[in-house]
N, C-alpha and C positions, 0 to 999 in steps of 0.2 A: 443419460447414458453417455459415457465417454467414448470418443472416437480414437482409435489408436493412431499415433502420428504417421505410421507407414501408410495407412489408408488415406489420410489427409494429404500426404505427399503425392500419392498416386493421383488423387483428384486434381491437385493444383499443378503438379510438375510432369505427370505422366510416368513418374518413377518414384519408388519409395525413398523417403528421407533416411539418411543414415541413423543408426540407433543413438549414438552419442553417449556421453557419460551420464550415469544415473543421477548425479548431483545437480545437473543443469536445471531441471525443472523446479525442484525445491528452492534452489538459489535464486532463480528468477522470481518465483512467487514471494520469497522473503524480501527481495529487493523492492518489489512493487508494494508490498505491505508497509515496509519502512518508509518509503517515499510518500505513500498516501497518508500515513500517520503523521509524518513531519510536516506535511502540507496542511493539516488540519489542527493538530494539537497545540503547537506553540502560538499560532495566531489567536486561537480561541482563548488560551490562557492570558495572553496580553489583553484581549478585549474584556475579559472578566475582571482582570486587575484594574484596568482603566475605569470600568464602570463602578467598581467598588471605591476607587479613589475619588470619583466624582460624587458619590453619595456620602463620602466622609467616613466610610467604614474601613477597618483594617483588612489585612489580607485574610484573616480568619473569621470575618464577619463580626468582629468586636467593634463597638463604637459607641 
């Protein structure tokens, strides 16, 4: 169950948080998702490519 930001603000600050723009939460979630993807995907691709080169296979598993 999601807790409305106003209730969270009351709990932490003793007063409600301002509403703010509607785009802020999706933009923050998208930013976190992109950073997480970038921290995992390119290093994994490099590791797989290096392992394939070590085994003498091409990038597509040909060899």
